[in-house]
Structures are given as C-alpha cells and as structure tokens.
N, CA, C and O atoms as a MOPAC input file, in Angstrom:
PM7 MOZYME 1SCF
protein

 N    143.74500 1    65.92600 1   -40.35300 1
 C    142.26900 1    65.93900 1   -40.16400 1
 C    141.63800 1    65.18700 1   -41.35500 1
 O    140.57600 1    64.57500 1   -41.24800 1
 N    142.32900 1    65.26500 1   -42.45900 1
 C    141.68100 1    64.61700 1   -43.69400 1
 C    141.74400 1    63.01100 1   -43.57400 1
 O    140.95900 1    62.28600 1   -44.18500 1
 N    142.67400 1    62.57000 1   -42.79300 1
 C    142.82600 1    61.12200 1   -42.68600 1
 C    141.79200 1    60.44700 1   -41.73500 1
 O    141.57900 1    59.23500 1   -41.76300 1
 N    141.19800 1    61.26800 1   -40.93600 1
 C    140.20500 1    60.72600 1   -40.00100 1
 C    138.95500 1    60.47900 1   -40.69000 1
 O    138.57400 1    61.18800 1   -41.62100 1
 N    138.27000 1    59.41900 1   -40.21900 1
 C    136.91200 1    59.04000 1   -40.80800 1
 C    135.83100 1    59.98500 1   -40.21900 1
 O    136.07700 1    60.79400 1   -39.32500 1
 N    134.76300 1    59.83700 1   -40.72300 1
 C    133.59400 1    60.74700 1   -40.27000 1
 C    133.32600 1    60.48900 1   -38.81900 1
 O    133.12600 1    61.43900 1   -38.06200 1
 N    133.31300 1    59.30800 1   -38.41400 1
 C    133.03400 1    58.87700 1   -37.05300 1
 C    134.04600 1    59.41400 1   -36.06300 1
 O    133.68300 1    59.85500 1   -34.97200 1
 N    135.29900 1    59.37900 1   -36.43400 1
 C    136.41600 1    59.90700 1   -35.56600 1
 C    136.32900 1    61.36400 1   -35.55200 1
 O    136.52400 1    61.94100 1   -34.48200 1
 N    136.04000 1    62.08600 1   -36.69400 1
 C    135.87300 1    63.53700 1   -36.61100 1
 C    134.72100 1    63.94100 1   -35.73200 1
 O    134.80300 1    64.92300 1   -34.99500 1
 N    133.58500 1    63.14200 1   -35.81300 1
 C    132.43700 1    63.45900 1   -34.97800 1
 C    132.74100 1    63.31000 1   -33.53300 1
 O    132.32800 1    64.13200 1   -32.71400 1
 N    133.48700 1    62.23000 1   -33.18600 1
 C    133.85400 1    61.97000 1   -31.80200 1
 C    134.84800 1    63.11300 1   -31.26200 1
 O    134.77200 1    63.55400 1   -30.11500 1
 N    135.73900 1    63.52000 1   -32.16100 1
 C    136.60400 1    64.58000 1   -31.76100 1
 C    135.91800 1    65.90900 1   -31.48300 1
 O    136.15800 1    66.54600 1   -30.45700 1
 N    135.07300 1    66.31100 1   -32.39800 1
 C    134.32400 1    67.50300 1   -32.22700 1
 C    133.42300 1    67.47500 1   -31.04500 1
 O    133.26600 1    68.47200 1   -30.33900 1
 N    132.79700 1    66.27800 1   -30.81100 1
 C    131.83100 1    66.08100 1   -29.66400 1
 C    132.68700 1    66.20300 1   -28.31600 1
 O    132.22600 1    66.79000 1   -27.33700 1
 N    133.81300 1    65.68300 1   -28.31900 1
 C    134.65500 1    65.72200 1   -27.04900 1
 C    135.20800 1    67.06900 1   -26.82100 1
 O    135.41700 1    67.46500 1   -25.67500 1
 N    135.46000 1    67.81300 1   -27.88700 1
 C    135.89100 1    69.24600 1   -27.66000 1
 C    134.78800 1    70.11000 1   -27.08500 1
 O    135.05300 1    71.00600 1   -26.28300 1
 N    133.58600 1    69.85600 1   -27.47600 1
 C    132.40400 1    70.60500 1   -26.85700 1
 C    132.04100 1    70.05100 1   -25.50900 1
 O    131.64000 1    70.82700 1   -24.64100 1
 N    132.15200 1    68.76900 1   -25.27300 1
 C    131.76500 1    68.16400 1   -24.01000 1
 C    132.67900 1    68.34700 1   -22.91800 1
 O    132.24100 1    68.33100 1   -21.76800 1
 N    133.97600 1    68.53100 1   -23.16300 1
 C    135.05200 1    68.69300 1   -22.10500 1
 C    134.64600 1    69.93700 1   -21.29600 1
 O    134.43400 1    69.80800 1   -20.09100 1
 N    134.52600 1    71.12800 1   -21.89300 1
 C    134.25100 1    72.30000 1   -20.98100 1
 C    132.91500 1    72.13300 1   -20.31000 1
 O    132.73300 1    72.61900 1   -19.19400 1
 N    131.95400 1    71.45500 1   -20.95100 1
 C    130.68200 1    71.26400 1   -20.36300 1
 C    130.82100 1    70.40300 1   -18.99300 1
 O    130.26100 1    70.75300 1   -17.95400 1
 N    131.55800 1    69.33900 1   -19.09200 1
 C    131.79100 1    68.44300 1   -18.01900 1
 C    132.58600 1    69.12000 1   -16.93100 1
 O    132.26300 1    68.99200 1   -15.75000 1
 N    133.62000 1    69.83800 1   -17.31300 1
 C    134.37700 1    70.63000 1   -16.35500 1
 C    133.49800 1    71.63800 1   -15.56600 1
 O    133.51200 1    71.68800 1   -14.33600 1
 N    132.74100 1    72.43000 1   -16.34600 1
 C    131.84700 1    73.34300 1   -15.66600 1
 C    130.80600 1    72.62400 1   -14.74700 1
 O    130.56400 1    73.09600 1   -13.63600 1
 N    130.23200 1    71.57100 1   -15.16000 1
 C    129.25700 1    70.87000 1   -14.34100 1
 C    129.94800 1    70.37500 1   -13.03100 1
 O    129.38400 1    70.50300 1   -11.94400 1
 N    131.16600 1    69.81500 1   -13.15500 1
 C    131.86500 1    69.39700 1   -11.99100 1
 C    132.22700 1    70.47900 1   -11.00500 1
 O    132.16600 1    70.28000 1    -9.79200 1
 N    132.61000 1    71.64500 1   -11.54200 1
 C    132.84800 1    72.78100 1   -10.67100 1
 C    131.68800 1    73.26500 1    -9.96900 1
 O    131.77300 1    73.59000 1    -8.78500 1
 N    130.51300 1    73.34300 1   -10.67400 1
 C    129.34800 1    73.76900 1   -10.10500 1
 C    128.82900 1    72.84400 1    -9.03400 1
 O    128.31500 1    73.27500 1    -8.00200 1
 N    128.97200 1    71.57500 1    -9.30000 1
 C    128.51400 1    70.50700 1    -8.32800 1
 C    129.44100 1    70.67300 1    -7.02500 1
 O    128.92500 1    70.69900 1    -5.90800 1
 N    130.72000 1    70.77500 1    -7.19600 1
 C    131.56100 1    70.93800 1    -6.04100 1
 C    131.18000 1    72.19700 1    -5.26800 1
 O    131.16400 1    72.17500 1    -4.03700 1
 N    130.88500 1    73.24700 1    -5.93200 1
 C    130.42800 1    74.47500 1    -5.17100 1
 C    129.16000 1    74.33300 1    -4.47300 1
 O    129.01400 1    74.78500 1    -3.33700 1
 N    128.19700 1    73.70100 1    -5.12900 1
 C    126.90300 1    73.46500 1    -4.50200 1
 C    127.05700 1    72.67100 1    -3.17800 1
 O    126.49000 1    73.01800 1    -2.14200 1
 N    127.90600 1    71.52100 1    -3.28400 1
 C    128.11600 1    70.75600 1    -2.07000 1
 C    128.87800 1    71.59100 1    -1.01500 1
 O    128.59700 1    71.44200 1     0.17500 1
 N    129.78500 1    72.42200 1    -1.38800 1
 C    130.40500 1    73.31000 1    -0.39200 1
 C    129.43900 1    74.28300 1     0.30100 1
 O    129.54900 1    74.57800 1     1.49200 1
 N    128.47200 1    74.77300 1    -0.52400 1
 C    127.45000 1    75.62300 1     0.01600 1
 C    126.53500 1    74.85800 1     0.95800 1
 O    126.11600 1    75.36800 1     1.99700 1
 N    126.23300 1    73.61500 1     0.57100 1
 C    125.36400 1    72.77400 1     1.48000 1
 C    126.10300 1    72.52600 1     2.80700 1
 O    125.48800 1    72.63100 1     3.86800 1
 N    127.37700 1    72.20900 1     2.77400 1
 C    128.15000 1    72.04100 1     4.05800 1
 C    128.11000 1    73.18600 1     4.87400 1
 O    127.97500 1    73.06500 1     6.09100 1
 N    128.22800 1    74.44900 1     4.25200 1
 C    128.37200 1    75.66900 1     4.99800 1
 C    126.99800 1    75.94500 1     5.63500 1
 O    126.92100 1    76.33400 1     6.80000 1
 N    125.92300 1    75.74400 1     4.87100 1
 C    124.58400 1    75.95000 1     5.42800 1
 C    124.26200 1    74.99700 1     6.57200 1
 O    123.59800 1    75.38100 1     7.53400 1
 N    124.72900 1    73.75500 1     6.47100 1
 C    124.49600 1    72.78800 1     7.52600 1
 C    125.31900 1    73.22400 1     8.77700 1
 O    124.85600 1    72.96300 1     9.88700 1
 N    126.45600 1    73.84200 1     8.67000 1
 C    127.23600 1    74.27700 1     9.83000 1
 C    126.53200 1    75.46600 1    10.41800 1
 O    126.49100 1    75.61600 1    11.63900 1
 N    125.96400 1    76.33600 1     9.56600 1
 C    125.21300 1    77.42600 1    10.05300 1
 C    123.99100 1    77.05800 1    10.86200 1
 O    123.64700 1    77.67000 1    11.87300 1
 N    123.38700 1    76.06500 1    10.37400 1
 C    122.11100 1    75.55700 1    11.06700 1
 C    122.56700 1    74.91700 1    12.40900 1
 O    121.82300 1    75.07700 1    13.37600 1
 N    123.64200 1    74.25500 1    12.55200 1
 C    124.17300 1    73.76900 1    13.76900 1
 C    124.42100 1    74.85600 1    14.68700 1
 O    124.04300 1    74.74000 1    15.85200 1
 N    125.04600 1    75.95600 1    14.27400 1
 C    125.29500 1    77.15700 1    15.07100 1
 C    124.00300 1    77.75900 1    15.61200 1
 O    123.89800 1    78.07300 1    16.79800 1
 N    123.05900 1    77.91100 1    14.75600 1
 C    121.70400 1    78.40700 1    15.17000 1
 C    121.07300 1    77.52600 1    16.26700 1
 O    120.53600 1    78.03000 1    17.25300 1
 N    121.14700 1    76.29000 1    16.08300 1
 C    120.71000 1    75.30400 1    17.11600 1
 C    121.36300 1    75.45200 1    18.42000 1
 O    120.71000 1    75.40000 1    19.46200 1
 N    122.67400 1    75.64000 1    18.39600 1
 C    123.43900 1    75.82600 1    19.59800 1
 C    123.14500 1    77.06000 1    20.22500 1
 O    123.09000 1    77.12100 1    21.45300 1
 N    122.93700 1    78.12900 1    19.45000 1
 C    122.64600 1    79.52400 1    20.00400 1
 C    121.24700 1    79.59600 1    20.66500 1
 O    121.02700 1    80.42600 1    21.54700 1
 N    120.31000 1    78.73600 1    20.24300 1
 C    118.94200 1    78.79800 1    20.72700 1
 C    118.97900 1    78.57700 1    22.25700 1
 O    118.29500 1    79.29400 1    22.98800 1
 N    119.71300 1    77.66100 1    22.72100 1
 C    119.82900 1    77.34900 1    24.14400 1
 C    120.48100 1    78.52000 1    24.89100 1
 O    120.11600 1    78.82600 1    26.02600 1
 N    121.44000 1    79.15900 1    24.24200 1
 C    122.09900 1    80.31400 1    24.92300 1
 C    121.13000 1    81.49300 1    24.95900 1
 O    121.19100 1    82.27000 1    25.91200 1
 N    120.31400 1    81.66100 1    24.06200 1
 C    119.31200 1    82.78700 1    24.07000 1
 C    118.35500 1    82.59800 1    25.22200 1
 O    118.04300 1    83.52900 1    25.96400 1
 N    117.90400 1    81.38400 1    25.34900 1
 C    117.01000 1    81.11500 1    26.53200 1
 C    117.75100 1    81.35600 1    27.84100 1
 O    117.20300 1    81.97100 1    28.75500 1
 N    118.88900 1    80.91800 1    27.93600 1
 C    119.77500 1    81.17000 1    29.19800 1
 C    119.96300 1    82.58600 1    29.41000 1
 O    119.89800 1    83.03700 1    30.55400 1
 N    120.20900 1    83.39400 1    28.33200 1
 C    120.49600 1    84.77900 1    28.49900 1
 C    119.16700 1    85.48600 1    28.97900 1
 O    119.22800 1    86.40700 1    29.79400 1
 N    118.01800 1    85.06500 1    28.48500 1
 C    116.74800 1    85.61100 1    28.91000 1
 C    116.48900 1    85.37400 1    30.39800 1
 O    116.01700 1    86.24300 1    31.13100 1
 N    116.82000 1    84.16300 1    30.79400 1
 C    116.64600 1    83.80900 1    32.25600 1
 C    117.62100 1    84.65900 1    33.11400 1
 O    117.25100 1    85.13100 1    34.18900 1
 N    118.88600 1    84.85000 1    32.61900 1
 C    119.82900 1    85.60700 1    33.39700 1
 C    119.37100 1    87.02500 1    33.46300 1
 O    119.52400 1    87.65100 1    34.51200 1
 N    118.80000 1    87.59400 1    32.38000 1
 C    118.27700 1    88.94000 1    32.39100 1
 C    117.12100 1    89.01600 1    33.39600 1
 O    117.07500 1    89.94900 1    34.19900 1
 N    116.26200 1    88.13400 1    33.37100 1
 C    115.18300 1    88.18000 1    34.32100 1
 C    115.57000 1    88.11000 1    35.76800 1
 O    115.01300 1    88.76900 1    36.64700 1
 N    116.60800 1    87.22700 1    35.97200 1
 C    117.23500 1    87.06600 1    37.36200 1
 C    117.81600 1    88.33500 1    37.78300 1
 O    117.61600 1    88.75400 1    38.92300 1
 N    118.58500 1    89.03000 1    36.85900 1
 C    119.21100 1    90.31400 1    37.16200 1
 C    118.17600 1    91.37600 1    37.51600 1
 O    118.36900 1    92.15200 1    38.45200 1
 N    117.06600 1    91.40600 1    36.75700 1
 C    115.96600 1    92.31100 1    37.05900 1
 C    115.30800 1    92.11200 1    38.37400 1
 O    114.91800 1    93.04900 1    39.07100 1
 N    115.19300 1    90.77500 1    38.71000 1
 C    114.69100 1    90.48900 1    40.10200 1
 C    115.52000 1    91.03600 1    41.18500 1
 O    115.05000 1    91.73900 1    42.08100 1
 N    116.86800 1    90.67700 1    41.08600 1
 C    117.81900 1    91.07500 1    42.01300 1
 C    117.81200 1    92.66800 1    42.15700 1
 O    117.70600 1    93.22100 1    43.25100 1
 N    117.92900 1    93.31100 1    41.01200 1
 C    117.91400 1    94.77000 1    41.03500 1
 C    116.70900 1    95.36300 1    41.62300 1
 O    116.80400 1    96.36600 1    42.33000 1
 N    115.52200 1    94.77800 1    41.36300 1
 C    114.27300 1    95.34200 1    41.96500 1
 C    114.18900 1    95.12300 1    43.42400 1
 O    113.53400 1    95.90100 1    44.11600 1
 N    114.80900 1    94.11600 1    43.93300 1
 C    114.79200 1    93.86000 1    45.35100 1
 C    115.79100 1    94.79300 1    46.01100 1
 O    115.60100 1    95.17600 1    47.16600 1
 N    116.86600 1    95.17400 1    45.29900 1
 C    117.83700 1    96.07700 1    45.93600 1
 C    117.33200 1    97.49000 1    46.00200 1
 O    117.63700 1    98.24300 1    46.92700 1
 N    116.50300 1    97.85400 1    44.94100 1
 C    116.01200 1    99.26100 1    44.97800 1
 C    114.47000 1    99.21600 1    45.41000 1
 O    113.80000 1   100.24900 1    45.38200 1
 N    114.00400 1    98.16200 1    45.75400 1
 C    112.63700 1    98.08000 1    46.26600 1
 C    111.62400 1    98.57700 1    45.23900 1
 O    110.67600 1    99.28200 1    45.58500 1
 N    111.82800 1    98.21000 1    43.98700 1
 C    110.90700 1    98.64000 1    42.87000 1
 C    109.90500 1    97.58600 1    42.48700 1
 O    110.11700 1    96.41500 1    42.80600 1
 N    108.84000 1    97.92800 1    41.83200 1
 C    107.79000 1    97.05600 1    41.34400 1
 C    108.26500 1    96.40500 1    40.09500 1
 O    108.75900 1    97.10100 1    39.20800 1
 N    108.14400 1    95.05600 1    39.95900 1
 C    108.54900 1    94.34600 1    38.79100 1
 C    107.44900 1    94.31300 1    37.74800 1
 O    106.27200 1    94.26600 1    38.10500 1
 N    107.80400 1    94.33800 1    36.43800 1
 C    106.83800 1    94.15300 1    35.42700 1
 C    106.22000 1    92.71200 1    35.56400 1
 O    106.81700 1    91.82400 1    36.17300 1
 N    105.00400 1    92.52400 1    34.97400 1
 C    104.25700 1    91.25500 1    35.15600 1
 C    105.04200 1    89.99200 1    34.62700 1
 O    105.03800 1    88.93200 1    35.25100 1
 N    105.70500 1    90.16800 1    33.45700 1
 C    106.43800 1    88.96200 1    32.94600 1
 C    107.63000 1    88.56300 1    33.78700 1
 O    107.97800 1    87.38500 1    33.85700 1
 N    108.25100 1    89.52100 1    34.41500 1
 C    109.36700 1    89.25600 1    35.34000 1
 C    108.84700 1    88.74200 1    36.70600 1
 O    109.47600 1    87.90600 1    37.35500 1
 N    107.75200 1    89.23900 1    37.08700 1
 C    107.08100 1    88.61500 1    38.33000 1
 C    106.86100 1    87.11700 1    38.11600 1
 O    107.13300 1    86.33600 1    39.02800 1
 N    106.40200 1    86.70700 1    37.00800 1
 C    106.14300 1    85.27500 1    36.76100 1
 C    107.44900 1    84.58700 1    36.78500 1
 O    107.57000 1    83.51400 1    37.37500 1
 N    108.50000 1    85.19300 1    36.12900 1
 C    109.84600 1    84.57500 1    36.19200 1
 C    110.36500 1    84.46000 1    37.64100 1
 O    111.02500 1    83.48900 1    38.01000 1
 N    110.04300 1    85.47300 1    38.43100 1
 C    110.44900 1    85.43600 1    39.81500 1
 C    109.88300 1    84.29600 1    40.48900 1
 O    110.54900 1    83.66100 1    41.30700 1
 N    108.62500 1    83.97800 1    40.17900 1
 C    107.93700 1    82.89900 1    40.85200 1
 C    108.62100 1    81.54600 1    40.44500 1
 O    108.66000 1    80.61500 1    41.25100 1
 N    109.13300 1    81.45000 1    39.25200 1
 C    109.80500 1    80.15200 1    38.83800 1
 C    111.06400 1    80.00100 1    39.58700 1
 O    111.47300 1    78.89200 1    39.92900 1
 N    111.72600 1    81.16900 1    39.86300 1
 C    113.10400 1    81.07800 1    40.45500 1
 C    112.93700 1    80.81100 1    41.99200 1
 O    113.93000 1    80.69500 1    42.71000 1

C-alpha cells in the first residue's frame, strides 16, 4: 500500500466503495423491471376478465329469465330490460 501513489490509493478506495453501490443499484433495477413485468401481466389479466364479467352478468340475467318463466314469477326491473334485449 505504501508503494501506491495518492491517485492510485484514491482510485482503489473509490472502487471499494463504488462496487457495492453499483451491485445494489443493479439488483434494485432488475427487481423493479421484474415488478413492472408482473404488473403488466396482471393488467392484461384484468383486461381479459372484464369481458368474462360482462358475459357472466348476461348469463345470470338469462338464467333468471328462464327461471322466472318456469315458475311464472315477476322479474325485477333490471332483468326485465335484459329480457327485452334477449
């Protein structure tokens, strides 16, 4: 260590402190990108499920219409409007 010049010593000390900082920053960056990819896939899933929710609502309305006709019951107003659409 005594043979090194001041500039070399300063570079050595700087690199010793910078190496963990750079490694930590790279790990954090990789984790952030992984989280972004996960969130994007979750958003794709939500988008896909929105269509299924609407379909499920229509199927439920249709089931209520069929059931009411089988038991000759009065339909609620919102399902009556759905019955008109079907």
